[in-house]
N, C-alpha and C positions, 0 to 999 in steps of 0.2 A: 354418128349414132351413139347414144349413151350406153356403150358396152358395159361400163361398170354398173349401171343401174340394173341391167338385165342379170348380171351375175349376183348382185345383192338379192334379187328375187329368187335365184336358184340356190342360194347359200344353204338352206336346210337340206336340199336333195344332195348337193355335192358333199356336204358335211357327213351325211349318212353313208355315202360311199367311202369316204375317207376313214370313218370310224370302223366300218366293216373290214376294210383292209388292215386297220390297226389291230383289230381283234384276232386276225388270222395271218400273222407274219410268216413269210417263207424266205429261205436263204438261197443266195447265189442263183443257179439255174433251176432250182427246184421250186419254181413259182407257178406251179400248175393251176392251183385254185385262183390265184390272182389273175393270171393270164386269161383263164377261161372267163372270169367275171368281166374283165376288160373287153374281151372279144364280144361277149353277149351284149354288153352295153353299147358298144360301137355299132353292132348290127341293129339294135333297137333304135338308135339315133337316125338310121337310114344312110349310113356311110355307103359310098358307091362300091367299095371293096374292103374286105377285112381278111387279113392273111395272118395265120398263126405259124409258130414253129420257125420264125426267122431268128437265126443265131440261137438255135435250140428251142428256146421258150419265149422269144420275143413276139410281140404283136404289132402289126402295122395296119392302120386304117387310112383309106384314101377318100377324100372329100373334094368333089369337083365344084368349081364356081358356077357362076350364072350362065356362062356361054359354053359352047361345045369345044371351043379351042383349048388345047392343052395349056398354052401360056407358060408363065413361070411356075415352077414347082418348089414349094417351100416346106421343109421338114421341121417339125416341132417334136422335141424329145422329152420324155420323163422316164425315170428309173423306178423299178417295182420291188426290189429286194430289201430285206430287213437285215438285222445283225444278230449274232449269237450272244445276246446280253439278257440278263434277268431283269425284267421291268420293275421299276420302283416308282411309278407315277401315281398310283392310287386311284386312277380314273375308273369309272364304271365300265368303260369299253377297253380295258387293258388287255394285253395279250392273253389268249387262251392256250397258248403253247409254251410251256415252261422252257426257259433258256433261249427264247427267241423274242425279239421285239423290234418295232419300227423306231429305232433310236436315231435315225438320220433324216426322218421326214419324207422318205420316199412314198409313203402312203399319201401324204399331202400333194406331192408332185404329180402322182398318178391321178388323184382326184381332180386336181386343177386342170390337167390336160384333158381329162374326160369332160369336164364342164365346158372347156373351150371347144372340144369336138362336137358336143351336142349343140352348142350355140351356132357354130359354123355350118353344121348340117341343116339346121333350121333356117338360117338366114341366107346362106350362100352369097353374102355381100362382098364377093371378091371375084376377080377374073383370072383364074388360073387353077392350080391344084394344091391342096394342102395335104401333106402326108404326116399323120400323127404316129409317133414312134414310141412304143412302150418297151423298155429295155430291161432284161434280167441282169443279174450278176454284176452290178456296179461295184459292190463292196469286195473287191479283190479278185473277182472271177473273169473280168475282161469281157463282159457281155457286149459292150460297144464294139470291141474288136471283132467278136464273133458275128454280130449282125452285119458289119461291113464286109467281113470275109465271105458271108453268104451272098454277097452281091446286092445288098439292099439299095445302095445309092443308085446303081445303074438300073436295077429292076424297076424301081418306082420313079426314076428320072429326077431324083432330088438334085436341085441346083444350089441351094443354100440351106443351112440348118441352124436351129437355135435351141438352147437348153437353159434351164433355170434351176437354182437350188436355194432353199431357204437358209437364212443366216441368223442365229441367235445373236443378240447384242445390237442389232439394227432395228429401229422402230418398225412396226408393222406398217406396210404401205410405202416404205422407202426402198428404193432399188440402189444397187451398187455394181459398178462394172468398170472395166478399163480396157483400152486397146492393147494388143500384144499379149505377152505372157501374163496370165491371171492366176493359174495354178501350176504347181510344179510337176516335173517328172518324178516318178517314185520307183526306185530300183532297190533290189535286195542283194546282200552278199552273205556268204557263209565262209568261214575260215576254219580250217582244221590244222592245229599246231601239234606236231608230234616231236617228242623229245625222248628222254630216258627216265622212266619212273624209278622210284626207290624209296628208301626210308627218309623221313623228314629230318632225322638227326644226322644224315650223311649227304648233305646237298652237293658236296664236292664229287660224289660218285654218280650224280644224276645230271641230266639236262632239264632244268626246272621249267616246265611248260607254263606254269602259272606266272612266273616272272616274265617269260617271253611274251605271253599274252598281254600282260600288263603294259609292257613296253610298246606293243603293237597298238593297244587301245589309245595310249597317250600320243603316239606318233601319228595316228590317223587324224587327230585333231589339228595337226599342222596343215592339212589340206585346205581347210577353210581359213585358218589364221595366217598362213604363210605362203600357200601355193596359188590361190585363186584371187583375182582382183577383188578387193573389198567391196567394190560397187556391184559385184555380181553375186546373187544369192546362191548359197550352197549350204547344205546340212549333211554332215556325216555322223551318224549315231550308231554306236555299238549298244545293242539292247539286251542281249543275253550272253551269259558266260556259263559254259557247262563243262565239267570234268568227268573223267571215268572213275573218280573215287569220291567217297563221302567221308572218309576217315580224317581225323585231325593230324595224323602222323604219317601220311602217305603223299609223296610228290607224284602227281598223276602223270601217266604216260601221254595222255592226249587231253587237249583243251579245245573246245569248239566255241566259236563266236558267231553271233548272228547280228546283222544290222541293216540299216536303211540309208539310202542316199537320196537327197532331194535337190534338184537343180532346176533352173529356169531357162537355161540356154543349152541347146544340143551340143555345142562345142565344149562347154564346161562339163557336160555329162560324159562326153568321150574322155576328156582329160582325167576326171575323177576316177573313172573305171580303171584306166591305165595306172594312175598313181597309187590306188589302193593295192594293186598287185605288187608294184615296186616296193612299197613300204612294208607290206606284210612279209613278202618273201625275203627282202633284204634284211629286215630286223631279225627274223628268225635265223637266217644264215649267220649273221654277226654274233648271235648268242648260242650257236651250236645246235640249233634245232632245224626242223623243216616245217614249212607251212604251205598249204594249198588254198587257193581262193576260188570260189565259184561265184560269179557275178551274174545276176539275172536282171535283164531290163524289164521294167514293169510298164506302168502307164506313161505315155509321152507327156511333154509339156502341153498344157491347155492354152492355145494361142488364139485370141480373138482377132479376126480380120478388122482392120481399122474402119473400112467403109461399113461393114455389117454392124460393128459396134455403134457407129453413129445412128444406124437405123434403130437398133435396140434402145438407145438412149431416147430418141424422139418418141417412140411408143411409150416408154416408161414415163416420160414427162406428160404425155397425154393422159395416161392412166391416173397418176397421182400428183405429178408436179414435183416429186421428191426423188432426185437422182444424184448420187455421187458418181460422176462420170470418170473419175480418176482414182478409184479406190486402190488401196495397197494390195499387191499380189499376195497370195497365200501359199505356204509351203505344203499344204495338203495337195492331194492328187485327185484326178477325176477322169474316168475313162470316156467321157464325152470327147476327150482329146482325139480319140481314134476317128470319130466322125468329122471333127474339124480338120484333121489331116487329109481327109478325102474331099471335103467341100468347104467353101468359105462360110463363115457364120460367126456366132457370138454366144457367150455364156454369161448369164447375169445372176446376181444374188438378189433375193427378196427378203426383207426384214421379217424375223419371227418374234420380235419383241424381247422382253427381258425373261428369257427362259434358260434352262440348263443348256449347256453346249451339246452339239450333236455328238453321238457315240457315248453319251452318259445315260445311266439307267433311269434318271429322272427327267430326261428330255421328253418333250411332247410338242408336236406340230400345233401351231396356233391357227385355229379355223378362221379367225378373223382375217387372215392373210389370203384366204381363198379368192374373194372377188378381185383382188389386185393381181394375183398370179394368173387366174383364168383370163382376165381382161388383157394382160400382157401377151399371153399365148395367142389369143384370138386377134389381138391388135396387130401382132407381127404378120399374120396372114393377110389381114385387110390392108395394112399399110404397104406391104411389099407387092400386093396384087390388087390395086384399087379397081373397083368396079367402074365400068365406063358410065 
């Protein structure tokens, strides 16, 4: 069936949904308007079941295929939340909420999955059950973790799950994916260095925390350059340095550091966590100071199952014929990883054309990508659960 043609016909309607979401961005779990609109649309499509409040503000729709048998159950996921950024696109449907904007294209993801849900509810051209998942709080809140913790996978019987993200710099209509690790784990660390403050003219009477912090920052870079196999990706970045003094002539008593760690391998992740503590505490001790590390695990590595990646590639080929099936992994993170840790599946990128990069105030989702994205979502359901 020419799925792509159907979505081209639906493009004005889906675009209108997308731009409405764009005008009304919401952050983290506070996506009440968006979730309500999604639920209302799913009900209007004739979904067999629509459940709200999963993972606090997530929405799940259930669409049954042509037969009464349960069959395979395939989950399709989109994220709904925006970012705390002041929009600079200049479009006539720009954010109406100062300081909030859809700078990552989640408005487009939500609209494309809604389009797929409408089509699947109309045609029922599959033999099984499609579960459409609309997730809050991808941007740092762990909404995927919360939906899984709410028992979503077992409650709806999801057996495999698929997600998608737009990608600037890739032509519209082109897909990119890889088996295995495709996006990194994202952890955070906080370091508090305590020394002995005093007058800057008498450093010998002090334990200079700024010098200690500087040595720590430099030493932490040896994790990637000297401690981890060069063939394995790792990033250790110290991103903020804060002292308890703003004066030009005061050696501070305390310096605080904040940073992030990105890894593609759980074993490397464990090693880096341990090594950060060793370096921070050992460097501080050697220089006469004390340091405490607080290390927080964030999103896990996003790992595509090989077999499910093959399925995703085949559907993408059917949609556009343009697929990079061995794209380079990214050091950004994605909390769809929590769903992939519970069920096999795959995560794919869809080209957004020559636009500003995501998380930039001038970014905007390209509506021309909608037919490709909606076709892929719907195609995954039809391909994995072919009608007899």
